[in-house]
C-alpha positions as CSV (number, residue, x, y, z in Angstrom):
1,M,-68.4,23.8,101.8
2,A,-65.7,25.2,99.5
3,K,-63.2,22.7,100.0
4,R,-66.0,20.4,98.6
5,K,-66.8,22.3,96.0
6,K,-63.1,22.5,95.0
7,A,-62.7,18.6,95.3
8,N,-65.8,17.8,93.5
9,D,-64.5,20.6,90.2
10,N,-61.0,18.7,90.2
11,Q,-63.0,15.4,90.3
12,D,-65.1,16.3,87.1
13,A,-62.5,18.0,85.1
14,S,-60.2,14.3,85.8
15,S,-63.4,12.3,84.6
16,G,-63.8,14.7,81.5
17,Q,-60.2,14.3,80.7
18,G,-60.3,10.4,81.4
19,D,-63.7,10.3,79.3
20,F,-62.0,11.9,76.1
21,G,-59.0,9.7,76.5
22,N,-61.1,6.6,76.3
23,A,-62.7,8.3,73.6
24,I,-59.4,8.5,71.4
25,A,-58.3,4.9,72.4
26,A,-62.1,3.7,71.5
27,I,-61.4,5.0,67.9
28,C,-57.7,3.5,67.6
29,E,-59.1,0.1,68.5
30,E,-62.2,0.2,66.1
31,K,-60.7,2.1,63.1
32,G,-57.1,0.0,63.7
33,I,-55.5,3.2,63.8
34,S,-52.6,4.7,65.9
35,K,-52.8,6.8,68.7
36,D,-50.3,9.5,67.2
37,K,-52.6,9.7,64.0
38,V,-55.6,10.4,66.0
39,I,-54.2,13.6,67.9
40,E,-52.9,14.5,64.5
41,T,-56.3,14.7,63.0
42,I,-57.8,16.6,65.9
43,S,-55.2,19.0,65.9
44,A,-55.7,19.8,62.1
45,A,-59.6,19.9,62.8
46,L,-59.1,22.1,65.5
47,A,-56.3,24.5,63.5
48,A,-59.3,24.5,60.8
49,A,-61.9,25.6,63.0
50,Y,-59.7,28.1,64.5
51,K,-58.4,29.5,61.2
52,K,-62.6,29.8,60.0
53,D,-63.5,31.7,62.8
54,Y,-60.5,33.7,64.0
55,G,-57.9,33.3,61.3
56,K,-57.3,35.5,57.8
57,K,-57.1,34.1,54.5
58,G,-53.6,32.7,53.3
59,Q,-52.6,31.9,56.9
60,N,-50.8,28.8,58.3
61,I,-52.2,27.9,61.4
62,K,-50.9,25.1,63.7
63,A,-52.6,23.8,66.6
64,I,-51.1,21.4,69.3
65,F,-53.7,19.2,71.4
66,N,-52.7,18.2,74.7
67,E,-54.3,14.9,75.3
68,V,-53.5,14.7,79.2
69,G,-55.1,18.3,79.9
70,G,-57.3,18.6,77.1
71,D,-56.0,22.2,75.9
72,T,-54.7,23.5,72.9
73,K,-51.9,25.9,71.7
74,F,-52.5,27.6,68.6
75,F,-49.5,29.0,66.4
76,L,-49.2,31.3,63.2
77,V,-46.5,29.7,61.2
78,K,-44.4,31.8,58.8
79,E,-41.7,31.4,56.9
80,V,-38.2,33.5,56.4
81,V,-37.7,34.2,53.0
82,D,-35.6,36.9,50.6
83,E,-36.1,38.3,47.0
84,T,-34.5,34.5,45.4
85,M,-37.2,32.7,47.5
86,R,-40.5,35.2,47.0
87,E,-41.4,38.0,44.4
88,F,-41.8,41.4,46.3
89,V,-44.3,43.7,44.8
90,A,-44.5,47.4,45.6
91,D,-47.2,49.5,46.8
92,E,-47.6,51.5,43.5
93,E,-47.5,47.8,41.4
94,K,-50.2,46.7,43.4
95,E,-52.5,50.1,42.4
96,E,-51.0,49.5,39.0
97,E,-52.5,45.9,39.0
98,G,-56.0,47.4,40.6
99,E,-56.5,50.0,37.8
100,I,-55.9,46.9,35.0
101,K,-58.7,45.2,36.9
102,K,-60.8,48.2,36.3
103,K,-60.0,48.6,32.7
104,G,-61.4,45.0,32.3
105,V,-60.5,41.5,31.1
106,K,-59.2,42.3,27.8
107,A,-56.5,44.6,28.8
108,K,-55.2,42.1,31.5
109,K,-54.9,39.1,29.6
110,E,-52.6,41.3,27.2
111,E,-50.4,42.4,30.0
112,V,-50.1,39.0,30.9
113,A,-49.4,37.4,27.7
114,A,-46.7,40.3,27.3
115,E,-45.4,39.1,30.8
116,V,-45.3,35.2,29.9
117,V,-43.4,36.4,26.4
118,G,-40.9,38.3,28.4
119,D,-40.2,36.4,31.2
120,E,-37.7,33.4,30.4
121,E,-37.3,32.2,34.0
122,E,-40.1,30.7,36.2
123,K,-42.0,32.9,38.7
124,L,-41.2,32.9,41.7
125,P,-44.2,33.2,44.2
126,R,-45.5,36.3,45.8
127,F,-44.6,37.7,49.1
128,N,-47.6,36.7,51.6
129,P,-47.6,38.8,54.9
130,E,-49.5,36.0,56.5
131,R,-47.3,33.4,56.0
132,D,-44.0,35.0,55.3
133,L,-41.4,37.2,56.6
134,T,-38.7,39.2,55.9
135,L,-35.1,38.7,57.9
136,E,-35.7,42.0,59.5
137,E,-39.2,41.3,61.0
138,A,-37.9,37.6,61.8
139,K,-35.0,38.9,63.7
140,K,-37.2,41.2,66.0
141,I,-38.8,37.6,67.0
142,K,-35.9,35.4,67.1
143,K,-32.6,37.1,67.3
144,D,-30.5,34.0,65.5
145,A,-33.1,33.5,62.5
146,K,-32.0,33.0,59.2
147,I,-33.3,32.7,55.7
148,G,-35.2,29.4,55.3
149,D,-36.1,29.0,59.2
150,V,-40.1,28.4,59.8
151,I,-41.3,30.7,62.7
152,E,-44.3,29.8,65.0
153,I,-46.2,33.0,66.6
154,E,-48.2,31.9,69.4
155,L,-51.8,33.1,69.1
156,E,-54.6,34.1,71.4
157,N,-56.3,30.8,72.5
158,K,-60.3,30.9,71.7
159,K,-62.7,28.2,73.2
160,D,-65.9,29.9,71.2
161,Y,-66.6,28.5,68.1
162,G,-69.4,28.9,65.4
163,R,-71.6,26.4,63.7
164,V,-69.5,26.5,60.6
165,A,-66.1,26.2,62.3
166,A,-67.3,23.3,64.3
167,Q,-69.2,21.5,60.9
168,T,-65.7,22.2,59.3
169,A,-63.8,20.7,62.3
170,K,-66.1,17.5,61.7
171,Q,-65.3,17.2,58.3
172,V,-61.9,17.3,58.7
173,I,-62.0,14.3,61.3
174,I,-64.2,12.2,59.2
175,Q,-62.1,12.5,56.3
176,R,-58.5,12.0,57.8
177,I,-59.7,9.1,60.2
178,R,-61.2,7.7,56.9
179,E,-57.4,8.0,55.0
180,A,-55.5,6.6,58.1
181,E,-58.2,3.9,58.2
182,R,-57.7,3.1,54.5
183,D,-53.6,3.6,55.3
184,A,-53.8,1.4,58.2
185,M,-55.5,-1.5,56.2
186,Y,-53.4,-1.0,53.2
187,D,-50.1,-1.4,55.3
188,E,-51.2,-4.5,57.2
189,Y,-52.3,-6.5,54.2
190,K,-49.3,-5.2,52.2
191,N,-46.9,-6.3,54.6
192,R,-48.8,-9.8,54.4
193,E,-48.4,-10.1,50.2
194,G,-47.2,-13.7,49.7
195,E,-48.7,-15.2,52.9
196,V,-51.5,-17.6,53.1
197,I,-54.1,-16.2,55.4
198,S,-57.8,-17.7,56.2
199,G,-61.0,-16.2,55.3
200,V,-64.9,-16.3,55.2
201,V,-66.6,-16.6,51.5
202,Q,-68.8,-13.0,51.8
203,R,-70.3,-13.3,48.7
204,I,-70.2,-14.4,44.9
205,E,-70.9,-12.2,41.9
206,G,-70.9,-14.1,38.5
207,R,-67.7,-16.1,39.1
208,N,-65.8,-13.7,41.3
209,V,-65.8,-14.8,44.6
210,F,-65.4,-12.0,47.6
211,V,-63.9,-13.4,51.1
212,D,-63.9,-11.5,54.1
213,L,-60.3,-11.2,55.6
214,G,-61.4,-9.4,58.7
215,K,-60.6,-6.2,57.9
216,S,-61.4,-6.1,54.2
217,V,-62.7,-8.4,51.8
218,G,-60.2,-9.6,49.2
219,I,-61.2,-11.0,45.7
220,L,-61.1,-14.7,44.1
221,F,-60.8,-14.4,40.3
222,P,-62.0,-17.1,38.2
223,S,-58.7,-17.3,36.8
224,E,-57.2,-17.9,40.6
225,Q,-59.8,-20.4,41.8
226,I,-59.4,-24.3,41.5
227,E,-61.4,-26.1,38.7
228,R,-64.3,-28.3,39.9
229,E,-64.1,-26.4,43.3
230,N,-67.1,-25.0,44.3
231,Y,-67.5,-21.9,46.8
232,R,-70.9,-21.3,49.2
233,V,-71.5,-18.2,51.3
234,G,-70.0,-18.4,54.6
235,Q,-67.7,-21.3,54.0
236,R,-64.2,-20.9,55.5
237,I,-61.3,-21.3,53.4
238,K,-57.7,-20.6,53.1
239,V,-56.3,-18.2,50.4
240,Y,-53.0,-16.5,49.1
241,V,-52.8,-13.0,48.7
242,E,-51.3,-12.5,45.5
243,K,-51.4,-8.5,44.9
244,V,-52.3,-5.8,47.1
245,D,-52.8,-2.4,45.6
246,A,-54.1,1.1,46.7
247,G,-57.6,2.3,46.2
248,T,-59.6,5.2,47.3
249,K,-62.1,2.8,49.1
250,G,-59.6,0.5,50.6
251,P,-57.0,-1.8,49.4
252,G,-57.8,-3.8,46.3
253,I,-56.5,-7.3,47.4
254,T,-56.6,-10.2,44.7
255,L,-56.5,-13.6,46.3
256,S,-55.2,-17.1,44.5
257,R,-55.8,-20.5,45.4
258,V,-53.6,-21.8,42.2
259,S,-50.5,-20.2,43.0
260,P,-47.7,-22.5,43.2
261,D,-46.3,-20.4,46.3
262,M,-49.6,-21.6,47.9
263,V,-48.6,-25.1,48.3
264,K,-44.9,-23.9,49.2
265,K,-46.7,-21.6,52.2
266,L,-49.4,-24.7,53.5
267,F,-46.0,-26.9,53.8
268,E,-44.3,-23.8,55.8
269,L,-47.6,-23.8,58.2
270,E,-47.5,-27.7,58.5
271,V,-44.2,-28.4,59.0
272,P,-42.3,-26.7,61.4
273,E,-38.6,-28.1,59.8
274,I,-39.4,-25.8,56.6
275,F,-40.4,-22.9,58.5
276,A,-37.3,-23.0,60.7
277,G,-35.2,-23.3,57.5
278,T,-33.8,-27.0,58.4
279,V,-35.6,-28.2,55.4
280,E,-35.8,-26.3,51.8
281,I,-38.2,-26.6,49.1
282,K,-35.5,-25.8,46.5
283,A,-38.3,-25.9,43.3
284,I,-42.3,-26.7,43.0
285,A,-44.3,-27.5,39.6
286,R,-48.0,-27.5,40.0
287,E,-51.5,-27.6,38.0
288,A,-53.7,-26.7,40.2
289,G,-56.4,-29.1,41.3
290,E,-54.5,-31.9,39.4
291,R,-51.1,-32.4,40.8
292,T,-47.7,-30.5,42.5
293,K,-44.4,-31.9,42.4
294,L,-42.0,-30.3,45.2
295,A,-38.4,-31.0,45.3
296,V,-36.8,-31.0,49.1
297,F,-33.4,-30.6,50.4
298,S,-32.1,-30.6,53.9
299,S,-28.2,-29.8,54.3
300,E,-28.2,-30.9,58.0
301,D,-27.3,-34.4,58.7
302,G,-30.2,-37.0,60.0
303,I,-32.8,-34.9,58.7
304,D,-34.9,-36.9,56.3
305,P,-36.3,-33.8,54.1
306,I,-39.0,-36.4,52.2
307,G,-40.1,-37.6,55.3
308,S,-40.4,-34.3,57.5
309,C,-43.0,-33.2,54.7
310,V,-44.8,-36.5,54.9
311,G,-44.8,-36.8,58.5
312,Q,-46.1,-39.5,60.7
313,K,-48.8,-41.5,59.0
314,G,-48.8,-39.1,56.1
315,T,-50.4,-36.5,58.6
316,R,-48.6,-33.7,57.4
317,V,-48.9,-33.8,53.7
318,Q,-52.5,-34.9,54.0
319,A,-53.4,-31.8,55.6
320,V,-52.5,-29.9,52.6
321,I,-54.4,-32.1,50.3
322,D,-57.5,-31.8,52.1
323,E,-56.8,-28.0,51.9
324,L,-56.4,-28.1,48.4
325,S,-59.7,-30.5,47.7
326,G,-57.6,-34.0,47.3
327,E,-55.0,-32.3,45.0
328,K,-52.3,-34.9,44.4
329,I,-48.8,-34.0,45.9
330,D,-45.4,-36.0,44.8
331,I,-42.5,-34.9,47.3
332,I,-39.2,-36.1,46.1
333,A,-35.4,-35.3,46.6
334,W,-33.6,-32.4,45.3
335,N,-30.2,-33.7,43.9
336,D,-27.3,-31.2,42.2
337,D,-26.9,-34.0,39.8
338,I,-29.5,-33.7,37.1
339,A,-29.5,-37.1,35.7
340,K,-30.5,-38.6,39.1
341,F,-33.1,-35.2,39.7
342,I,-34.7,-35.9,36.3
343,S,-35.1,-40.0,37.2
344,A,-36.7,-38.7,40.8
345,S,-39.0,-36.1,39.0
346,L,-40.6,-38.5,37.2
347,S,-41.9,-40.5,40.7
348,P,-43.6,-43.0,40.7
349,A,-42.2,-44.3,37.5
350,K,-38.9,-46.1,37.7
351,V,-36.1,-44.8,35.4
352,L,-33.7,-46.9,34.0
353,N,-31.5,-44.7,32.3
354,V,-31.4,-41.1,31.8
355,E,-29.1,-39.6,28.9
356,V,-28.5,-36.0,29.0
357,N,-27.6,-33.3,26.8
358,E,-26.3,-30.0,28.7
359,E,-26.1,-27.7,25.6
360,K,-29.6,-28.1,25.0
361,K,-30.7,-28.7,28.2
362,E,-32.5,-31.6,27.1
363,A,-32.6,-35.7,28.7
364,V,-33.9,-38.7,27.3
365,A,-35.3,-41.2,30.1
366,V,-35.3,-44.7,29.5
367,V,-38.1,-46.5,31.3
368,P,-39.5,-50.3,31.1
369,E,-42.5,-51.2,29.2
370,D,-44.9,-51.6,31.8
371,Q,-43.7,-47.9,33.2
372,L,-44.3,-46.1,29.9
373,S,-48.1,-45.1,30.4
374,L,-47.2,-44.0,34.9
375,A,-44.1,-42.1,33.4
376,I,-45.8,-40.2,30.8
377,G,-49.0,-39.3,33.0
378,K,-52.9,-38.9,31.9
379,R,-52.4,-36.6,29.1
380,G,-48.6,-36.4,29.4
381,Q,-49.0,-34.4,33.0
382,N,-46.1,-36.7,35.2
383,V,-43.6,-35.9,32.5
384,R,-45.2,-32.2,32.0
385,L,-45.0,-31.5,35.5
386,A,-41.3,-33.1,35.7
387,A,-40.1,-30.8,32.9
388,K,-41.3,-27.8,35.0
389,L,-39.8,-28.9,38.0
390,T,-36.2,-29.4,37.1
391,G,-36.4,-26.7,33.9
392,W,-35.6,-29.5,30.9
393,K,-37.1,-31.1,28.1
394,I,-37.4,-34.3,28.8
395,D,-38.7,-37.5,26.3
396,I,-39.5,-40.2,27.3
397,N,-38.4,-44.1,25.5
398,G,-39.6,-47.3,26.6
399,V,-37.8,-50.8,26.1
400,K,-38.7,-54.4,26.7
401,A,-37.7,-56.7,28.7
402,D,-34.9,-57.6,26.5
403,G,-34.2,-54.6,25.9
404,E,-35.6,-53.5,22.5
405,K,-36.9,-49.9,22.1
406,I,-40.4,-49.9,22.2
407,E,-41.5,-47.9,19.0
408,D,-44.4,-45.2,19.4
409,E,-47.6,-46.2,17.8
410,A,-47.8,-43.0,16.1
411,E,-44.6,-43.7,14.6
412,K,-45.7,-47.2,13.3
413,K,-48.7,-45.6,11.4
414,L,-46.6,-42.7,10.0
415,E,-44.4,-45.3,8.9
416,E,-47.1,-47.7,7.1
417,K,-48.9,-44.8,5.6
418,A,-45.2,-44.3,4.0
419,E,-45.0,-47.7,2.7
420,E,-48.8,-47.6,1.5
421,K,-47.7,-44.8,-0.6
422,K,-44.6,-46.0,-1.9
423,A,-46.5,-48.9,-3.3
424,E,-49.4,-46.7,-4.8
425,E,-46.5,-44.8,-6.5
426,K,-45.3,-48.0,-7.8
427,T,-48.6,-49.5,-9.0
428,E,-49.0,-45.9,-11.0
429,E,-45.7,-46.0,-12.6
430,A,-46.1,-49.6,-13.8
431,A,-49.7,-48.7,-15.5
432,K,-48.3,-45.7,-16.9
433,E,-45.3,-48.1,-18.7
434,A,-48.1,-50.5,-19.7
435,D,-50.2,-48.0,-21.6
436,K,-46.9,-46.6,-23.4
437,E,-46.4,-50.1,-24.5
């Protein structure tokens, strides 16, 4: 009977320890924080409860919680100090201070003011026997103690705590767990800064769109949204993590769908050659929602960088276009020869010749008459993106089939106006001469 009772007690103890371990594991999984952080939080809470019921003011109490056995050891932590680290006040001075307090606040203020004027050096903290030890006292506990050492004195273990101490421990655990959870979320999303992640539209407030990213919520400001793109609650979208800031209520995550880097990251997801590094995106220019130009390059023989990005029957590039709501994408080959690179950047227009000015970083591209509007693009978009992609100022000149340069309509109008003005001036002069006669 006694053996059975002992076995039952052991089973209950091991069951209790198992339940405690399971509770810690559940907190770690739910909050996304490390086990060590949870153990540290429990130790801090137990130390706060011990100090509340059994400690003294100014004491530094440390608790070491054993997750296996479920027991806790408590230590009083003290630092070994000397005159260079602390101000030692004699009993007589303490009595004088007591008398000053009795005399009134005015006398105390006058003495403090006199001390501040007299003391040029920064005042040292006062020696506190509850948290400080002299070298002589420390050597009684530890023979090889020296100045600056931290001595831990084991305290009597206590198991009974009052309601206030229990409440203190509870508040410490809640606060520490909340801080750990916030730090863990910040670290997780800070490490994903500059990546494309999937999320679900949680709510829309005004023009700001809040996206649920799983453990946290990011915000898509109007300036970071693609024009003419409509969002609805529950819609799954891919977003680029632009910036992550630490906040009191969690990380502040700024999202974007207009960043050129988003296109780059989408191609990394769709094109294994880019992810592996065999194909490199050298430059990118984007007008979100309208058009993107991408310059790609591969140093390895036998790899077509443009073909790798387009994919079989255009599947790879089409997947990126679909994600960007039908945004047009031009993929061109990078070239160290700037004239050839500028010529390719004006794709889909065919360029006859490119004249470059290295000093001013300016170029003039000559295109056939029927390619002029295509080279310039709608509202100048094609040539504008080509200039962004290459980093050069580009002018477009068109030529007829016989090689004659096409004059710009605006230039024609200006010339016509100038001729009309000259004719008017001549007429006025002739009229004035006639009046004189």
